[in-house]
N, C-alpha and C positions, 0 to 999 in steps of 0.2 A: 283418763282425765288430762285436760290440757293445762300445762303450767302457765299461769297468767301473772306470775309474780313480777315480771319485768314490764308488763304492758303499761301500767300507769306512768312509768318513767318516760315513755315516749310522748305523753300528753302533758303531764303536769309542768315540766320545765318551761314549756312555751308560755304558760300563764303565771309562773311563779313570781316574776317581778311585780305583778299587779297586786300581790299581797302586801306590798310596801306602800303605805299611804302616800308618802311623798312622791313616789314614782307615779302613782295614779293621778295625782294632781298635775304632775309634769306632762303626762300624756294628754290629759284633758286640756291643759293650756295650749299645747302645740296643735291639737286637733281643732280647737275653736279658732285659733289664729289662722291656721291653714285654710279652714273653711271660709273665713272672712276675707282672706287674700283674693279669693276668686271674685268677690264683689267689686274690688277695685280693678282687677284685671278686665272685667267686663265694662265697668262704668267709666273708667278713665278715657278710653278712646272716644266714647260718645260725648264726654265733657269737652274734650279738645275740639271735636267737630262742632258742637253747639257754640263754642266761643269763636268760631270762624277759622279754626286751623284745618290743616289737611294732613295727608299721610306724612309729609316731610316734618311738620311740626310735631306730630305724634311720635315719630321716630326720635326726635330730639328730646322729647319728654321722657320716653323710655330710656334713652341713653343717659339722661341725667340721673335717673334712678340707678342704672347699672354702674355708672362711674362713682356715684356716692357709695354704693355698697362695696365696690372693689377697694376704694380708698380707705375705708375704715375697718376692713377685715383684719389687717395686722394690729390696729389699735384695739380691736375687740379682744385679741389674744393677750395683749399687754394688760388691759384693764381687768380681764378675767383673773390673771395671775396676781394682780395687785389688790383688787377689791373683792374678788370672789365671783364665781359664775352666776350665782343667784341674783346678786345686786345688779350685775350688768344686764341680765335678761329682764329684770323688772324695770330698770330705767329705760331700756330699749322699747319695751312694750308701752310704757306710759308715754314716751316721746312719740311713738308711732300713732298712738290713740289720739293725741292732741293734733298732730299734723294731718292725719286723715280726717279728723273732725273739721279742721280748717278747709280742707278740700271740699267737704260736704257743704260747708257754708258758701264757698265760692260757687259751687254748682247750684245751690238753692237760690242764691241771690242774683247770679248772673253778672256780678259786678267785677269779676276778676278778668284776667287775660291768660293767654297761653304761657306767657313768661312767668306769671305768678304760679300757675299750675306746675310748670317745670321746676321752679324753685322749691315748692312744697314736695314734689315727687323726689327731688334730690335729697331733701331732708329725711324723707322716709327711707331712702336708700342708705343714708349715713347710719341711721339707727339699725337697719337690717344687717349691715355689714358688721356692726358691733355685736349683734345678737347671736349669730350662728356659731362662732367659736365657743361662746359660753354655753350654748345649748348642747354642743358635743362634749364639753368638758364637765358638765354638771352630773352626768349619770353615775360616774364612779363615786360621787359623794352621797348617792342615794341607795345604791345597790352593792352587794358584795361582788367580788371579782368574778365568781363563777356564774353570775347572772348578767354580766355586762352585755354579752353577745345577744342573749334573748331580749334584754331590755332595749337595746338599739333596734332590734328587729321589730319589736312591738311598736316602738315609737314611729318607725318608718312606715309600718303597715297602716297605722291609724292616720298618719299624715297624708299618705297617698289616697286612702279611702275618703278623707275629707276633701282632698283636692279633686277627686273624681266627682263627688256629689255637688261641690260648690258651684261650678260654672253653670250648670243647668238651672239651679235655683236662682242664681244671680241674674241670669239672662231673663228669666220670667219676671223677676222683680223690676229690673231696669226697664223692660219693655212695658210693664203695666204702670210704672210710676215714672221715674226719671233717674239720671245719674246720681243726683243728690241722695236719693234713698239708698242706693247701693253703697255709696261711700259712707253713709251714716251707719249702715249695718257693719261695715268693716271696722269703723271706729269703735263701735260697741263691742265687737268680738275682741279687740285689743284690750278693752277695759275688763272684760270677763277673764281673758288670759292673765292679765295683771293680778286679778283677785286670786286666781289659781296659784300663781307664783308666790303670792304672799303666804299661802298655805304651805307651799313647798319649803319655804324658808324655815318653817318650824320643824321640819323633818330631816334636815341635813345630817349625815352620818359623821362628817369630819374628813380627814385626809383621804385622798384618792389612792388607788393602787400606784405603787412606785414612790410614794411619799417617804419611804424609809431609806431613801438614797440621797441624803442632803448633799453629799460630795458632788454628785453629778449636777444637782440643781444650782449649786453655788457658783458654777462657772457661767451660768446663763444659757440662753438658747443656742448660741453659736458654739459654745463649748460642747453642748450635747450633740449638736449636728456633727462636729468633728469626731466625737467619740462613738456615735451610734451609727453603725452600718445599716441597721434596720431603717432608721429615719431617712437616711440619704437615699436608700433604695426605694422606699415608698414614695418619696417626693419625686424621684425621677420617673417611676412608673406612672404616677399621677399626671405629671406634665405631658408625657408622651401620649398616654391614653386619652387625654382631654384635648389634644391639639385640634381634632376635627369633629368631636362629638357635638359641640355647640352648633356648629354650622350644619351638621347632619340634621338636627331637629328643627332648626329655625329656617334653613335655606334649602337644604337638599330634599327633605320630605315634601315641602310645598311644590317644588319643581317636579318631583316624581309624580305627585298626585295630579298636577295640572297637565303636564306634558306627556310623560311616558305612560301613565295609567289612564289618562283622560277621565279621572274620577272627580275632579273639581273639589270644591270646598267640603262637600260631604265626605268624600274619600279621604281628604286630609284629616278631617276630624276623627275618622275611624282609625287612621294610622297613629295619630297622636294618642288617642284613647287606648289603643292596644298597648302602646309602650307604657303608658301610665298604669294600666291594669296589670301589666306584667310586673312593674315595680312593686305594686301592692302584693301580688302573689309571691314575689321574691322575698318580701318581708316575712310572710307566713312560713316560707321554706326555711329561711334563716332562723326564725324563732323555734322551729321544730328540730333544728340541727344543733342544739346547745351542747350535745356531747362530742362534737367534732374536736379532736385533739390538735390537729395541725391546721389551724384556721388560715394561716398564711398561704399554705399550699392550696387549700380549698378555694381561697379567694382568687388566686391566679388561674386555677383550672376553670372556675366559673367565668372569669374574664375571657378565656378562650371560647367558652360557649357563647358569650355575648358577641364576640368577633364573628363566629360562624353564623349567628342570626343576622347580623348586619350584612354579611356577604350574600345571603340568600335573597335579600329584599328586592333587588332589581330584576331577578330572574324567575320569580314564581307567581306573577300576577298580583292583583289587588288582595285577594283573600289570603294568598300565600304570604304576601308582605305583612298583612295584619298578624298572622300567626308568628312569623319570624320576629317581628318587633315585640310581640308579647314575650317570646323567649328571651330576646335581648334585654328587655326591661327587667325581667325576673332575675336574670344573671347579673345585671349591673347592681341591683340592690344587694344580692348575696355578697358580691365582691366588696361593695362599700361597707356593709355592716361588719364583715370579717376583718377587713383592713383596719377600720377605725378601732375595733375592739383590740386587735393585736397591738396597735400603737398605744392605746390607752393603758394597757397592762404593762407596757415597757417604758412608760414615761414618768418621771418624778412628778409628784403632785404640784410642786411649785412652778413647773414649766408646762403643765398640761394645756392651759389656754393658748399659749404661744405655739405649741406644736399643732394643736387643732387648727389654729389660724393659718399656719403654714400649709397644711394639707388643703384647706379650703382655698387659699390664695392660688395654689398651684392648679386647683381644679377650675376656678372661675376666672383666673387672671388672663387666660388665653382666649376667653370668649370673644372679645372684639376681633382678635386676629383670626380666630376660627371662622367667624361669620363672614368677614371680608374675604378671606382666602377661598372659602367654599363658594361664595357667590361668583368670584372670578373663574374658578375652575369649572363650575357648572355651566357658565356661559360659554367658556372656551372649549370644553371637552365633553360635557354632558354629565348626567347624574351617575351613571354607572362607574365612571372613573373615580368620582368622589367616594362612592361606597366601597369600591375595591381598595382605594387608598386608605380609607378609614379602617377597613378590616386589617390591612397590613400593619398599620400603626398600632392598633389594639393588640394584634397577635405578637408583634415585636415587644411591646411593653410587658405583656403577661408572660411570654416565654422568658424574657429577661428575669422577671420576678421568680419564675420557677427555677431558674438557674442559681438564685441567690440563697445560700443557706440561712442568712439572717432573716429571710422571710419565711422560707418553707419549714424551718425548724420550730416555728412558734405555733 
């Protein structure tokens, strides 16, 4: 007879957080919101073109959103610690619902201008920047410590699945109707997400892990930064690892598809879809690895796998690049989930929002630099140089992480 006593443990932990009603509402809120985001992603460019703008104006509109998001990410951390993650998320979703509805009105009436669209997009970005630190900080208030990693994994998996499904549906709707219809759907999904968050608020558990260390929290974020080698090391790894990743996805892959692989826009879509599908798969892997004891070491090792995937991209042809990006995407999600879980468990509850904001800021703050620098290097030296450089930076960051006991012992 085969002993199957331990078999259920390999499956049940991956779904255990869904037994918590508040967490189910949270997952639903983020899935609906992520699905809706795809409609604005598709509709906004057509709206700019319909209003007489071109690629340059579209770039400015997108930049307005990005600057707004970056500017309010630290504020999101402060507000989360001051008012609570749930309240910040709810206000952010309501604000984005109203502003996206205003964009739908502009699109439907045709009475606005690119400047108005840019201002509204910047407003959406402001609320988006406030939202994300709270979204990362709320999970410990819904789940016990032993389920945090699995919970983060499930949230990531559902979000990436919604992100994969959304663009196709959005494209069909905007093509059949107009940008106003797509923007209206996005506004409606924010309203649904807000309703889910109202339900989340009834299920909050109370203090997050780390809340029993008020002495650390009393000194504020910078006191914690001085005291915590873990936080300093994670922020450094995040900065170095993200120095070129933004440019890789937005600049390097389009150049690779068009020039080196001669695959055109269809090839680019395949490359980006492969990375996103890998991110989804990585969420499933992380959800099934809830028993990992040293998540910090596993995160750094997974980061090295990501680096290896990036290195292979320019040397293996189109289909090989698709496979390599799938692996890189999966590894990136495993790394992110484990790192965030480790930091959540080591952070006082009173500072969790600010700490999550710091990690996010280090991740997205270099995006403008990454895009600009990558574009210059691609034009001057070619795609392969960028990918090899990206591999070197990723490997350096994660090898440093593996050398730090503050990370690998967690």
